[in-house]
C-alpha positions as CSV (number, residue, x, y, z in Angstrom):
1,Q,-16.6,-26.5,17.2
2,V,-16.1,-23.1,15.5
3,L,-18.0,-20.0,16.9
4,A,-18.9,-17.1,14.5
5,Y,-21.1,-14.1,15.1
6,G,-22.2,-11.1,13.3
7,S,-25.1,-9.2,12.5
8,D,-28.8,-9.7,12.6
9,N,-30.7,-11.1,9.5
10,Q,-31.1,-7.5,8.0
11,G,-27.3,-6.8,8.3
12,G,-27.4,-4.7,11.3
13,Q,-25.4,-4.7,14.5
14,G,-27.0,-4.8,18.0
15,G,-27.7,-6.6,21.2
16,Q,-29.7,-9.2,19.3
17,L,-26.9,-10.3,16.7
18,Y,-26.6,-14.0,15.8
19,Y,-24.3,-16.6,17.4
20,D,-23.7,-19.6,15.3
21,V,-21.6,-22.8,16.5
22,W,-20.6,-25.2,13.6
23,N,-19.9,-28.7,14.5
24,V,-16.8,-29.3,12.4
25,E,-16.7,-33.1,12.7
26,S,-20.4,-33.2,11.4
27,G,-19.1,-32.5,7.9
28,E,-20.9,-30.2,5.5
29,H,-20.7,-26.8,6.2
30,R,-23.7,-25.5,4.3
31,L,-26.1,-27.8,5.8
32,S,-28.1,-26.1,8.5
33,A,-28.4,-29.3,10.5
34,N,-24.8,-28.9,11.2
35,H,-25.0,-25.6,12.9
36,N,-26.5,-24.4,16.2
37,L,-28.0,-20.8,15.9
38,L,-27.9,-19.7,19.4
39,T,-30.6,-17.8,21.1
40,H,-29.9,-15.5,24.0
41,S,-31.3,-12.4,26.0
42,T,-28.0,-10.5,26.8
43,E,-28.9,-7.4,24.8
44,T,-25.2,-6.9,24.6
45,N,-23.9,-5.2,21.4
46,I,-20.5,-6.9,21.1
47,F,-19.5,-4.8,18.0
48,C,-15.6,-4.1,18.4
49,S,-15.2,-6.2,21.5
50,T,-12.5,-8.6,22.3
51,L,-12.4,-12.3,22.8
52,S,-10.5,-14.8,24.8
53,M,-10.7,-18.4,25.9
54,D,-11.2,-19.2,29.7
55,V,-8.4,-21.9,29.8
56,V,-9.8,-23.3,33.2
57,T,-13.2,-24.0,31.9
58,G,-12.8,-23.9,28.1
59,N,-15.6,-21.4,27.8
60,V,-15.4,-18.2,25.8
61,L,-15.1,-14.8,27.5
62,I,-16.4,-11.9,25.2
63,I,-15.3,-8.5,26.7
64,G,-16.7,-4.9,26.0
65,G,-18.4,-3.7,23.0
66,D,-20.6,-0.8,21.8
67,N,-23.3,1.1,23.7
68,N,-25.0,1.6,20.1
69,N,-23.3,5.1,19.9
70,N,-19.7,4.3,19.3
71,Y,-18.7,4.2,23.0
72,G,-17.7,1.4,25.4
73,I,-19.6,-0.8,27.6
74,Q,-18.6,-2.7,30.6
75,D,-20.2,-6.0,29.7
76,A,-18.6,-9.5,29.9
77,L,-20.4,-12.4,28.3
78,E,-19.7,-16.2,28.7
79,L,-20.3,-18.9,26.1
80,N,-20.5,-22.3,27.8
81,V,-19.1,-24.6,25.2
82,K,-20.8,-27.6,26.7
83,T,-24.4,-26.3,26.8
84,L,-23.9,-23.7,24.2
85,Q,-25.6,-21.0,26.4
86,I,-24.6,-17.3,26.1
87,R,-25.2,-15.2,29.1
88,K,-23.9,-12.2,31.0
89,H,-21.0,-13.7,33.0
90,P,-22.0,-14.5,36.5
91,L,-18.7,-13.0,37.9
92,G,-19.9,-9.6,36.8
93,D,-18.7,-6.9,34.3
94,M,-15.6,-4.9,34.1
95,H,-14.7,-1.9,36.0
96,Y,-14.3,0.2,33.0
97,A,-16.2,0.5,29.8
98,R,-14.2,-0.7,26.7
99,W,-14.8,-0.4,22.8
100,Y,-11.8,-1.6,20.8
101,A,-9.9,-3.0,23.7
102,S,-7.4,-6.0,23.7
103,S,-7.3,-9.2,25.8
104,I,-4.7,-11.8,26.1
105,N,-4.3,-15.0,28.0
106,L,-1.6,-15.1,30.8
107,P,0.4,-18.2,31.8
108,N,-1.3,-18.5,34.9
109,G,-4.7,-18.8,33.4
110,E,-5.8,-15.1,34.0
111,I,-6.8,-12.8,31.0
112,F,-5.2,-9.3,30.7
113,V,-7.5,-6.6,29.3
114,V,-6.2,-3.2,27.9
115,G,-7.2,-0.1,26.1
116,G,-10.5,0.7,24.6
117,K,-12.8,4.0,24.4
118,S,-14.7,4.5,27.5
119,A,-18.5,5.1,27.9
120,E,-18.1,9.0,27.9
121,Q,-17.5,11.4,25.1
122,E,-13.8,12.0,24.4
123,T,-12.5,9.8,27.1
124,T,-10.7,6.6,27.2
125,S,-10.0,3.6,29.4
126,P,-6.2,3.7,30.2
127,I,-6.3,1.5,33.1
128,P,-5.8,-2.3,32.6
129,E,-7.7,-5.0,34.2
130,V,-7.2,-8.9,34.9
131,W,-9.9,-11.3,34.8
132,S,-9.5,-14.5,36.9
133,L,-12.0,-17.3,37.7
134,A,-9.9,-18.0,40.8
135,T,-10.3,-14.5,42.4
136,G,-13.8,-13.9,41.3
137,G,-13.8,-11.8,38.1
138,F,-12.3,-8.7,37.2
139,R,-9.6,-6.6,39.2
140,E,-8.3,-3.1,38.0
141,L,-4.7,-2.2,37.9
142,P,-4.6,1.5,38.7
143,G,-0.7,1.3,39.1
144,A,-0.5,0.2,35.4
145,E,-2.3,3.0,33.8
146,I,-1.1,3.4,30.3
147,P,0.3,6.8,29.9
148,A,-0.2,7.2,26.1
149,I,-3.8,6.2,26.4
150,T,-4.2,8.9,29.1
151,E,-2.3,11.6,27.5
152,L,-3.2,11.4,24.1
153,S,-6.9,10.7,24.8
154,L,-8.9,10.1,21.5
155,G,-6.9,12.8,19.5
156,G,-4.0,10.1,19.4
157,D,-5.9,6.9,18.9
158,A,-3.6,5.1,21.3
159,W,-6.6,3.4,22.7
160,W,-7.6,1.3,19.6
161,Y,-6.5,-2.4,20.0
162,P,-3.2,-2.0,21.9
163,H,-0.7,-4.8,20.6
164,A,-0.3,-6.9,23.8
165,Y,1.8,-10.1,24.1
166,V,3.5,-12.3,26.8
167,N,7.2,-13.1,26.2
168,S,8.7,-16.5,27.4
169,A,9.4,-14.9,30.9
170,S,5.9,-14.2,31.3
171,D,6.3,-10.6,31.0
172,I,3.6,-8.6,29.3
173,I,4.6,-6.2,26.5
174,V,2.1,-3.7,25.4
175,I,2.7,-1.7,22.1
176,I,1.1,1.3,21.0
177,G,0.0,0.7,17.4
178,H,-1.3,4.0,15.9
179,G,1.2,6.4,14.7
180,E,5.2,6.6,14.5
181,N,7.6,6.4,17.5
182,T,4.8,5.2,19.7
183,A,5.5,3.8,23.2
184,V,6.3,0.2,24.3
185,Y,5.6,-0.7,27.8
186,H,6.3,-3.4,30.1
187,V,3.4,-4.0,32.5
188,G,3.3,-6.1,35.7
189,V,-0.1,-7.2,37.1
190,E,1.0,-8.0,40.8
191,E,-1.2,-6.1,43.4
192,S,-2.2,-2.9,41.8
193,G,-0.1,-3.1,38.8
194,S,3.0,-1.6,37.4
195,I,4.2,0.0,34.2
196,V,7.6,1.1,32.8
197,M,8.3,2.4,29.3
198,V,11.1,0.4,27.8
199,G,11.3,1.5,24.1
200,I,9.5,2.9,21.0
201,K,8.1,1.3,18.0
202,P,10.0,3.1,15.3
203,F,7.7,2.9,12.2
204,A,4.4,4.2,11.3
205,S,1.3,1.9,11.6
206,D,-2.3,2.2,11.7
207,K,-4.8,2.0,14.6
208,L,-6.1,-1.2,12.9
209,G,-2.8,-2.6,11.8
210,A,-2.0,-6.3,12.3
211,S,0.7,-8.0,14.3
212,L,1.3,-11.6,15.1
213,M,3.5,-13.5,17.4
214,Y,4.9,-16.1,15.0
215,D,7.8,-17.6,16.8
216,V,9.0,-17.6,20.5
217,D,9.4,-13.8,21.6
218,L,9.2,-12.6,17.9
219,V,6.2,-10.4,16.8
220,A,5.6,-9.2,13.2
221,F,4.0,-5.9,12.3
222,I,2.9,-4.5,9.0
223,A,4.1,-0.8,8.7
224,N,2.2,1.7,6.8
225,D,4.8,1.8,3.9
226,G,4.6,-1.7,3.3
227,G,7.5,-2.8,5.3
228,L,7.5,-5.9,7.5
229,W,9.0,-5.4,11.1
230,V,9.7,-7.9,13.8
231,A,10.0,-7.0,17.4
232,D,12.1,-9.2,19.8
233,I,10.3,-9.1,23.0
234,S,12.5,-11.7,24.8
235,D,13.9,-9.1,27.1
236,A,11.3,-6.9,28.6
237,T,13.6,-4.1,29.6
238,K,14.9,-3.5,26.1
239,P,12.8,-4.9,23.2
240,F,14.1,-4.0,19.8
241,F,12.6,-3.8,16.2
242,T,14.0,-4.8,13.0
243,R,12.9,-4.2,9.5
244,K,13.0,-7.6,7.7
245,T,11.3,-7.2,4.3
246,E,9.0,-5.2,1.9
247,L,5.4,-6.3,1.3
248,G,5.0,-3.7,-1.4
249,E,2.0,-2.1,0.1
250,G,1.0,-1.2,3.7
251,R,-2.2,-2.8,5.1
252,T,-4.7,-1.9,7.5
253,N,-7.8,-4.0,8.9
254,A,-5.7,-6.9,7.9
255,A,-5.0,-10.3,9.5
256,M,-1.9,-12.6,9.8
257,S,-1.8,-16.0,10.8
258,S,0.9,-18.7,11.4
259,L,1.1,-21.7,9.1
260,P,1.7,-25.1,10.4
261,D,5.3,-25.3,9.1
262,G,6.3,-22.0,10.8
263,R,5.9,-19.7,8.1
């Protein structure tokens, strides 16, 4: 099944936006009979939220969003893929409000959440959190506070969708996207969390620039000048970047996707 969501029928964002589930196996995409337009009463505006699958249940976790004034919210929603019901997650919300945060699945089934704008004017949410079904929802990681997000606050735009990946050794790498010579961190999630700055991203990229893990431990980035860079994060203590080729033009608000043949 394919989940899609967007605006209301007037093109506006808000807590009553539409969620649609398309049954791919039913065939024709354009027939309304093959779509379920989901009703809900969450009142949550998930504009600029982040989404991850709960690999234990198969359900969809939608994290954060907009308080309707371009500030973050603490909400966490769950789509039950069997009943197609959307609700506020019964395990509760995050500790911190987030707008434009990032989330990734961890090898143990947990979900790591980092970055985002807070609920208050000119402040950010630099302390990551981990969501776990086994431990009852979100727990904060005060020992892994992201220095770039704290120090630069909104002026540096470090809080916008940090690039977060897990390498083959189960290490979490967080790369600050916006700007040039921005920090690369190794983040630990044990107990209260830990963080070490392990390098820098040596090229300029936008706060909404694209990245993609296209192979084991290899992450591609698009620079503002059109260069395509690759980060090797196999060693969390010394990741390194290599400029691979030229795309001709830089891109922002773009997307990259892996093809079945490895390209």
